[in-house]
C-alpha beads as a LAMMPS data file, in Angstrom:
LAMMPS data file: protein, C-alpha beads

327 atoms
326 bonds

1 atom types
1 bond types

-500.0 500.0 xlo xhi
-500.0 500.0 ylo yhi
-500.0 500.0 zlo zhi

Masses

1 110.0

Atoms # bond

1 1 1 -288.783 374.265 -199.895
2 1 1 -285.714 373.443 -202.002
3 1 1 -283.540 374.872 -199.288
4 1 1 -285.252 372.695 -196.642
5 1 1 -284.756 369.549 -198.765
6 1 1 -281.123 370.426 -199.184
7 1 1 -280.699 370.816 -195.442
8 1 1 -282.458 367.462 -194.882
9 1 1 -280.173 365.711 -197.344
10 1 1 -277.199 367.283 -195.650
11 1 1 -278.306 366.103 -192.250
12 1 1 -278.967 362.583 -193.576
13 1 1 -275.520 362.531 -195.065
14 1 1 -274.005 363.499 -191.754
15 1 1 -275.990 360.757 -189.997
16 1 1 -274.836 358.154 -192.526
17 1 1 -271.267 359.343 -192.151
18 1 1 -271.485 359.018 -188.351
19 1 1 -272.951 355.480 -188.660
20 1 1 -270.155 354.512 -191.035
21 1 1 -267.539 355.757 -188.588
22 1 1 -269.203 353.871 -185.717
23 1 1 -269.229 350.610 -187.736
24 1 1 -265.566 351.054 -188.584
25 1 1 -264.792 351.583 -184.884
26 1 1 -266.720 348.388 -183.987
27 1 1 -264.831 346.414 -186.609
28 1 1 -261.533 347.763 -185.320
29 1 1 -262.584 346.731 -181.784
30 1 1 -262.824 343.106 -182.913
31 1 1 -259.144 343.014 -183.861
32 1 1 -256.416 342.629 -181.266
33 1 1 -252.875 343.473 -182.196
34 1 1 -250.116 340.926 -181.657
35 1 1 -248.204 343.683 -179.922
36 1 1 -250.961 344.208 -177.330
37 1 1 -251.223 340.465 -176.655
38 1 1 -247.563 339.540 -176.392
39 1 1 -245.676 342.803 -176.207
40 1 1 -244.071 342.029 -179.588
41 1 1 -244.719 343.702 -182.924
42 1 1 -246.435 341.686 -185.605
43 1 1 -249.541 341.344 -187.765
44 1 1 -253.030 341.831 -186.379
45 1 1 -254.892 338.632 -185.417
46 1 1 -258.724 338.577 -185.255
47 1 1 -259.989 337.561 -181.825
48 1 1 -262.257 334.842 -183.249
49 1 1 -259.386 333.286 -185.205
50 1 1 -257.106 333.367 -182.160
51 1 1 -259.764 331.579 -180.098
52 1 1 -260.082 328.839 -182.723
53 1 1 -256.319 328.374 -182.796
54 1 1 -256.267 327.933 -179.013
55 1 1 -259.052 325.297 -179.006
56 1 1 -258.083 321.670 -178.598
57 1 1 -258.485 319.291 -181.479
58 1 1 -261.914 317.590 -181.251
59 1 1 -262.076 314.026 -179.921
60 1 1 -264.573 311.197 -180.309
61 1 1 -265.192 307.982 -178.392
62 1 1 -264.998 304.853 -180.550
63 1 1 -265.065 301.086 -180.050
64 1 1 -262.274 299.149 -181.725
65 1 1 -261.171 295.528 -181.666
66 1 1 -258.317 295.151 -179.187
67 1 1 -256.404 292.889 -181.595
68 1 1 -255.976 295.824 -183.987
69 1 1 -253.868 297.636 -181.398
70 1 1 -251.628 294.651 -180.612
71 1 1 -248.486 293.386 -182.295
72 1 1 -249.110 290.222 -184.338
73 1 1 -245.807 288.748 -183.116
74 1 1 -245.463 289.463 -179.390
75 1 1 -249.196 290.167 -178.860
76 1 1 -248.386 293.207 -176.723
77 1 1 -249.863 296.685 -177.306
78 1 1 -248.279 298.448 -180.266
79 1 1 -245.936 301.327 -179.588
80 1 1 -244.583 303.683 -182.274
81 1 1 -242.796 303.117 -184.584
82 1 1 -245.104 300.493 -186.106
83 1 1 -244.204 298.373 -189.150
84 1 1 -246.039 296.081 -191.584
85 1 1 -244.584 293.044 -193.306
86 1 1 -245.282 291.893 -196.879
87 1 1 -248.011 289.565 -195.637
88 1 1 -249.839 292.500 -194.038
89 1 1 -248.959 291.687 -190.438
90 1 1 -248.558 294.759 -188.246
91 1 1 -245.697 294.407 -185.768
92 1 1 -243.814 296.573 -183.300
93 1 1 -240.273 297.724 -183.912
94 1 1 -238.709 295.055 -181.696
95 1 1 -240.411 292.166 -183.516
96 1 1 -239.213 292.908 -187.033
97 1 1 -236.245 290.569 -186.752
98 1 1 -238.071 287.399 -185.698
99 1 1 -241.479 287.819 -187.289
100 1 1 -240.418 286.828 -190.807
101 1 1 -240.045 283.159 -189.888
102 1 1 -243.457 283.121 -188.204
103 1 1 -245.268 284.276 -191.333
104 1 1 -243.186 282.143 -193.745
105 1 1 -240.923 284.896 -195.049
106 1 1 -237.497 284.647 -193.497
107 1 1 -236.324 287.764 -195.345
108 1 1 -239.505 289.791 -195.031
109 1 1 -239.494 293.428 -196.079
110 1 1 -241.120 295.869 -193.673
111 1 1 -242.649 299.268 -194.301
112 1 1 -243.167 301.942 -191.694
113 1 1 -246.840 302.763 -190.918
114 1 1 -246.729 306.434 -190.047
115 1 1 -250.524 306.747 -190.013
116 1 1 -250.847 303.861 -187.542
117 1 1 -248.165 305.481 -185.399
118 1 1 -250.460 308.472 -184.966
119 1 1 -253.365 306.218 -183.962
120 1 1 -251.599 303.998 -181.429
121 1 1 -249.729 307.006 -180.066
122 1 1 -252.918 308.929 -179.253
123 1 1 -255.592 306.263 -178.651
124 1 1 -256.555 306.655 -174.989
125 1 1 -258.621 304.544 -172.621
126 1 1 -259.960 305.236 -169.158
127 1 1 -257.896 303.922 -166.271
128 1 1 -259.186 300.585 -164.992
129 1 1 -259.260 302.066 -161.481
130 1 1 -261.860 304.713 -162.347
131 1 1 -264.272 303.195 -159.812
132 1 1 -261.733 303.978 -157.087
133 1 1 -261.370 307.631 -158.084
134 1 1 -258.828 307.783 -160.936
135 1 1 -260.054 310.039 -163.743
136 1 1 -257.042 309.587 -166.019
137 1 1 -257.308 308.641 -169.684
138 1 1 -254.101 306.887 -170.671
139 1 1 -252.534 306.040 -174.022
140 1 1 -253.505 302.410 -174.611
141 1 1 -249.921 301.210 -174.993
142 1 1 -249.041 302.725 -171.597
143 1 1 -251.987 301.341 -169.612
144 1 1 -249.905 298.698 -167.831
145 1 1 -247.263 301.273 -166.858
146 1 1 -249.924 303.621 -165.530
147 1 1 -251.683 300.971 -163.467
148 1 1 -248.408 299.874 -161.879
149 1 1 -247.999 303.407 -160.510
150 1 1 -251.619 304.526 -160.178
151 1 1 -252.210 305.971 -156.678
152 1 1 -255.849 304.836 -156.851
153 1 1 -255.027 301.138 -157.204
154 1 1 -257.138 299.274 -154.636
155 1 1 -255.791 298.092 -151.299
156 1 1 -257.497 295.870 -148.739
157 1 1 -258.378 296.309 -145.110
158 1 1 -256.008 294.041 -143.119
159 1 1 -258.440 293.488 -140.256
160 1 1 -259.440 289.794 -140.174
161 1 1 -262.987 289.274 -141.372
162 1 1 -263.241 292.656 -143.103
163 1 1 -263.502 292.496 -146.908
164 1 1 -263.381 296.261 -147.591
165 1 1 -261.181 297.186 -150.554
166 1 1 -260.625 300.583 -152.124
167 1 1 -258.046 303.289 -152.777
168 1 1 -255.670 304.278 -149.940
169 1 1 -257.579 307.546 -149.479
170 1 1 -260.859 305.665 -149.004
171 1 1 -259.133 303.176 -146.713
172 1 1 -258.092 306.037 -144.437
173 1 1 -261.746 306.986 -143.912
174 1 1 -262.633 303.313 -143.439
175 1 1 -259.981 302.799 -140.751
176 1 1 -261.154 305.830 -138.782
177 1 1 -264.931 305.461 -139.181
178 1 1 -265.454 301.691 -139.166
179 1 1 -262.569 300.433 -136.997
180 1 1 -261.882 303.557 -134.909
181 1 1 -258.136 303.220 -135.342
182 1 1 -256.334 306.388 -134.198
183 1 1 -255.182 308.584 -137.095
184 1 1 -252.119 310.816 -136.679
185 1 1 -250.768 313.267 -139.248
186 1 1 -246.967 313.264 -139.410
187 1 1 -244.287 315.485 -140.892
188 1 1 -241.460 313.716 -142.714
189 1 1 -238.135 313.941 -140.953
190 1 1 -239.716 314.691 -137.560
191 1 1 -240.234 312.099 -134.799
192 1 1 -243.693 311.185 -133.622
193 1 1 -244.349 309.501 -130.268
194 1 1 -247.190 307.087 -129.654
195 1 1 -248.068 304.254 -127.321
196 1 1 -247.110 300.744 -128.372
197 1 1 -250.269 299.632 -130.208
198 1 1 -252.449 297.010 -128.536
199 1 1 -253.368 293.843 -130.481
200 1 1 -255.619 294.421 -133.518
201 1 1 -255.564 298.191 -133.065
202 1 1 -252.821 299.745 -135.193
203 1 1 -252.039 303.416 -135.408
204 1 1 -252.667 305.072 -138.778
205 1 1 -250.068 307.636 -139.872
206 1 1 -250.683 310.067 -142.738
207 1 1 -247.980 312.114 -144.474
208 1 1 -248.806 315.796 -144.176
209 1 1 -247.842 316.737 -147.738
210 1 1 -248.493 313.679 -149.929
211 1 1 -251.163 311.900 -147.812
212 1 1 -249.177 308.645 -147.909
213 1 1 -250.683 306.037 -145.585
214 1 1 -248.742 304.020 -142.991
215 1 1 -249.847 301.466 -140.414
216 1 1 -247.951 300.910 -137.168
217 1 1 -249.113 297.661 -135.597
218 1 1 -247.941 295.034 -133.098
219 1 1 -246.834 291.568 -134.122
220 1 1 -245.544 288.506 -132.342
221 1 1 -241.957 287.392 -132.863
222 1 1 -241.638 284.216 -130.872
223 1 1 -242.702 284.982 -127.339
224 1 1 -241.908 288.716 -127.460
225 1 1 -243.818 291.740 -128.691
226 1 1 -242.682 293.606 -131.785
227 1 1 -243.808 296.710 -133.661
228 1 1 -243.942 296.785 -137.465
229 1 1 -244.488 299.544 -140.040
230 1 1 -246.013 299.138 -143.499
231 1 1 -246.848 301.658 -146.208
232 1 1 -250.309 301.084 -147.687
233 1 1 -249.744 301.228 -151.437
234 1 1 -250.748 298.712 -154.087
235 1 1 -247.805 299.436 -156.357
236 1 1 -245.110 300.507 -153.963
237 1 1 -242.917 297.409 -154.030
238 1 1 -241.179 298.418 -157.261
239 1 1 -238.951 300.859 -155.402
240 1 1 -238.744 301.791 -151.747
241 1 1 -240.046 305.305 -151.194
242 1 1 -239.621 305.700 -147.443
243 1 1 -237.087 305.040 -144.692
244 1 1 -238.132 304.641 -141.078
245 1 1 -236.426 304.854 -137.702
246 1 1 -238.105 303.180 -134.745
247 1 1 -237.112 303.282 -131.083
248 1 1 -238.801 302.309 -127.829
249 1 1 -238.137 303.716 -124.367
250 1 1 -239.903 304.155 -121.040
251 1 1 -240.001 307.338 -119.023
252 1 1 -238.807 305.534 -115.892
253 1 1 -235.420 304.705 -117.404
254 1 1 -234.545 306.464 -120.627
255 1 1 -231.033 305.014 -120.556
256 1 1 -232.396 301.671 -121.769
257 1 1 -233.873 301.752 -125.242
258 1 1 -233.914 299.788 -128.491
259 1 1 -233.683 301.310 -131.954
260 1 1 -233.604 300.231 -135.582
261 1 1 -233.587 301.860 -139.023
262 1 1 -234.878 300.237 -142.193
263 1 1 -236.645 300.848 -145.482
264 1 1 -240.440 300.687 -145.242
265 1 1 -242.171 297.821 -146.997
266 1 1 -245.176 298.687 -149.176
267 1 1 -248.159 296.379 -149.475
268 1 1 -251.737 296.352 -150.739
269 1 1 -252.584 294.289 -147.635
270 1 1 -254.560 291.769 -149.689
271 1 1 -253.290 289.000 -147.402
272 1 1 -253.566 291.017 -144.213
273 1 1 -250.573 292.518 -142.450
274 1 1 -247.210 291.346 -143.814
275 1 1 -245.551 288.743 -141.631
276 1 1 -242.835 289.945 -139.298
277 1 1 -240.134 288.379 -141.447
278 1 1 -241.408 290.182 -144.579
279 1 1 -240.868 293.722 -143.408
280 1 1 -239.264 295.859 -140.741
281 1 1 -240.134 295.265 -137.112
282 1 1 -238.723 296.346 -133.782
283 1 1 -238.655 293.846 -130.924
284 1 1 -239.668 295.297 -127.560
285 1 1 -237.562 293.464 -124.933
286 1 1 -239.426 292.137 -121.893
287 1 1 -237.014 294.143 -119.733
288 1 1 -238.434 297.376 -121.090
289 1 1 -241.946 296.179 -120.460
290 1 1 -241.009 295.363 -116.864
291 1 1 -239.319 298.723 -116.390
292 1 1 -242.505 300.412 -117.532
293 1 1 -244.039 299.258 -114.203
294 1 1 -247.617 299.805 -115.247
295 1 1 -247.109 302.623 -117.750
296 1 1 -247.468 302.116 -121.480
297 1 1 -244.143 301.912 -123.362
298 1 1 -243.692 304.685 -125.921
299 1 1 -242.609 303.983 -129.470
300 1 1 -241.051 306.830 -131.392
301 1 1 -241.160 306.781 -135.180
302 1 1 -239.558 309.001 -137.786
303 1 1 -240.300 308.512 -141.469
304 1 1 -238.157 310.055 -144.206
305 1 1 -238.689 310.088 -147.943
306 1 1 -236.162 308.049 -149.895
307 1 1 -235.201 307.439 -153.505
308 1 1 -237.279 309.212 -156.141
309 1 1 -239.653 310.590 -153.510
310 1 1 -236.780 312.359 -151.728
311 1 1 -235.496 313.844 -154.996
312 1 1 -238.975 315.098 -155.883
313 1 1 -239.385 316.639 -152.429
314 1 1 -236.067 318.478 -152.704
315 1 1 -236.917 319.798 -156.172
316 1 1 -240.144 321.358 -154.870
317 1 1 -238.574 322.859 -151.743
318 1 1 -237.391 326.432 -152.287
319 1 1 -233.786 327.047 -151.394
320 1 1 -232.983 329.673 -148.825
321 1 1 -231.144 332.635 -150.247
322 1 1 -228.171 334.048 -148.431
323 1 1 -226.286 337.210 -149.206
324 1 1 -222.521 337.169 -149.059
325 1 1 -221.330 339.956 -146.827
326 1 1 -218.444 341.907 -148.265
327 1 1 -215.743 343.107 -145.929

Bonds

1 1 1 2
2 1 2 3
3 1 3 4
4 1 4 5
5 1 5 6
6 1 6 7
7 1 7 8
8 1 8 9
9 1 9 10
10 1 10 11
11 1 11 12
12 1 12 13
13 1 13 14
14 1 14 15
15 1 15 16
16 1 16 17
17 1 17 18
18 1 18 19
19 1 19 20
20 1 20 21
21 1 21 22
22 1 22 23
23 1 23 24
24 1 24 25
25 1 25 26
26 1 26 27
27 1 27 28
28 1 28 29
29 1 29 30
30 1 30 31
31 1 31 32
32 1 32 33
33 1 33 34
34 1 34 35
35 1 35 36
36 1 36 37
37 1 37 38
38 1 38 39
39 1 39 40
40 1 40 41
41 1 41 42
42 1 42 43
43 1 43 44
44 1 44 45
45 1 45 46
46 1 46 47
47 1 47 48
48 1 48 49
49 1 49 50
50 1 50 51
51 1 51 52
52 1 52 53
53 1 53 54
54 1 54 55
55 1 55 56
56 1 56 57
57 1 57 58
58 1 58 59
59 1 59 60
60 1 60 61
61 1 61 62
62 1 62 63
63 1 63 64
64 1 64 65
65 1 65 66
66 1 66 67
67 1 67 68
68 1 68 69
69 1 69 70
70 1 70 71
71 1 71 72
72 1 72 73
73 1 73 74
74 1 74 75
75 1 75 76
76 1 76 77
77 1 77 78
78 1 78 79
79 1 79 80
80 1 80 81
81 1 81 82
82 1 82 83
83 1 83 84
84 1 84 85
85 1 85 86
86 1 86 87
87 1 87 88
88 1 88 89
89 1 89 90
90 1 90 91
91 1 91 92
92 1 92 93
93 1 93 94
94 1 94 95
95 1 95 96
96 1 96 97
97 1 97 98
98 1 98 99
99 1 99 100
100 1 100 101
101 1 101 102
102 1 102 103
103 1 103 104
104 1 104 105
105 1 105 106
106 1 106 107
107 1 107 108
108 1 108 109
109 1 109 110
110 1 110 111
111 1 111 112
112 1 112 113
113 1 113 114
114 1 114 115
115 1 115 116
116 1 116 117
117 1 117 118
118 1 118 119
119 1 119 120
120 1 120 121
121 1 121 122
122 1 122 123
123 1 123 124
124 1 124 125
125 1 125 126
126 1 126 127
127 1 127 128
128 1 128 129
129 1 129 130
130 1 130 131
131 1 131 132
132 1 132 133
133 1 133 134
134 1 134 135
135 1 135 136
136 1 136 137
137 1 137 138
138 1 138 139
139 1 139 140
140 1 140 141
141 1 141 142
142 1 142 143
143 1 143 144
144 1 144 145
145 1 145 146
146 1 146 147
147 1 147 148
148 1 148 149
149 1 149 150
150 1 150 151
151 1 151 152
152 1 152 153
153 1 153 154
154 1 154 155
155 1 155 156
156 1 156 157
157 1 157 158
158 1 158 159
159 1 159 160
160 1 160 161
161 1 161 162
162 1 162 163
163 1 163 164
164 1 164 165
165 1 165 166
166 1 166 167
167 1 167 168
168 1 168 169
169 1 169 170
170 1 170 171
171 1 171 172
172 1 172 173
173 1 173 174
174 1 174 175
175 1 175 176
176 1 176 177
177 1 177 178
178 1 178 179
179 1 179 180
180 1 180 181
181 1 181 182
182 1 182 183
183 1 183 184
184 1 184 185
185 1 185 186
186 1 186 187
187 1 187 188
188 1 188 189
189 1 189 190
190 1 190 191
191 1 191 192
192 1 192 193
193 1 193 194
194 1 194 195
195 1 195 196
196 1 196 197
197 1 197 198
198 1 198 199
199 1 199 200
200 1 200 201
201 1 201 202
202 1 202 203
203 1 203 204
204 1 204 205
205 1 205 206
206 1 206 207
207 1 207 208
208 1 208 209
209 1 209 210
210 1 210 211
211 1 211 212
212 1 212 213
213 1 213 214
214 1 214 215
215 1 215 216
216 1 216 217
217 1 217 218
218 1 218 219
219 1 219 220
220 1 220 221
221 1 221 222
222 1 222 223
223 1 223 224
224 1 224 225
225 1 225 226
226 1 226 227
227 1 227 228
228 1 228 229
229 1 229 230
230 1 230 231
231 1 231 232
232 1 232 233
233 1 233 234
234 1 234 235
235 1 235 236
236 1 236 237
237 1 237 238
238 1 238 239
239 1 239 240
240 1 240 241
241 1 241 242
242 1 242 243
243 1 243 244
244 1 244 245
245 1 245 246
246 1 246 247
247 1 247 248
248 1 248 249
249 1 249 250
250 1 250 251
251 1 251 252
252 1 252 253
253 1 253 254
254 1 254 255
255 1 255 256
256 1 256 257
257 1 257 258
258 1 258 259
259 1 259 260
260 1 260 261
261 1 261 262
262 1 262 263
263 1 263 264
264 1 264 265
265 1 265 266
266 1 266 267
267 1 267 268
268 1 268 269
269 1 269 270
270 1 270 271
271 1 271 272
272 1 272 273
273 1 273 274
274 1 274 275
275 1 275 276
276 1 276 277
277 1 277 278
278 1 278 279
279 1 279 280
280 1 280 281
281 1 281 282
282 1 282 283
283 1 283 284
284 1 284 285
285 1 285 286
286 1 286 287
287 1 287 288
288 1 288 289
289 1 289 290
290 1 290 291
291 1 291 292
292 1 292 293
293 1 293 294
294 1 294 295
295 1 295 296
296 1 296 297
297 1 297 298
298 1 298 299
299 1 299 300
300 1 300 301
301 1 301 302
302 1 302 303
303 1 303 304
304 1 304 305
305 1 305 306
306 1 306 307
307 1 307 308
308 1 308 309
309 1 309 310
310 1 310 311
311 1 311 312
312 1 312 313
313 1 313 314
314 1 314 315
315 1 315 316
316 1 316 317
317 1 317 318
318 1 318 319
319 1 319 320
320 1 320 321
321 1 321 322
322 1 322 323
323 1 323 324
324 1 324 325
325 1 325 326
326 1 326 327
C-alpha cells in the first residue's frame, strides 16, 4: 500500500510538472520579441502592450461656443501660436501688435497659451459639404481653406429651368440620366473628335484618371456659331488646372480649319454657362459650315493638365528605365 501511494504521489508530481511547463510555454507564446517584429535586436514587448501603443488616442464629440475659438481682435479662427493679453483677451499671433490699444493697454504684455494651442490645433469639425459626399473632418482653423479646395463643393446644372445642384460626380449622373447629354471619357494629352454640339445639348467629357468634368457646348458670338469649353468645379478659379486645344475641320476639305489654344475656365455654373467673353471659345466660320455640304462639322479637342495638376501627374508617373550600353 505504501508503495502504491508513493507511486501515485510520483505520478501526480509528474503531472503537475507537465502542467507547469505547459503554462510557461503559453506565457512565452504571449510575448513577441522586438527582433522577430522588426528584424532588430531589443527587449521583448508583450503583444497586448504593443497593441495599446498602436491604438489611436480616444476622441469625443463636444459642443463649444464658436467665439472661444476666434481671435478677440480680428475675429478669425485662432491658429497656433495663441497668446493672451493682461486683460484676458485671447488673440492670434498676428494681432499682438494692435490689440493693446483696443483693450486700453497700449503696452500690453502677452503670454503664450500652449494648452490652447493644442486645442485649436486639433479641434476638428465635419466639412460643410458632407451632404454632397465629403466625409472629411477638418481642423476648425482650416475649414475655409478646405472648402475652397473641396472637390465635393456643389455645382449647378446649367440647363435653363433646371435647379439641380450637387457635387460634380453627382452632376455627371444627372447630365446623363436626366438630360441625356452624351458622356465621353477622355485621356489627357490625346485628341478627341466629336460633332459640333447642337443648341442646348453639350457634350460631357470626363478625365479618365481624375474624373474631372468638362462641358463642350455651342454659343452664339454675334451671328456666327462658336464652341466653348468649361471645367465644372466650384473652386477651380483660384488657379487654372487645364489647357485646351480646339480645332474644327470638315472631311470634304481638311485644308481649311480653325484652331485655338487657351486655358480652361472653371465654374460652378450657378449662373448657367459662362458667357462667350468669359472663357475660351472657338468661332466656326460660316465657310466651314458651307463646305460641310450637309455633313456635321467635327470639332477636335485635346485637354492637358497644367500648373499644379501637371506637376502632380508627373510625380505619379513612373519613369522609364534605360540601360546605357557599353561599347
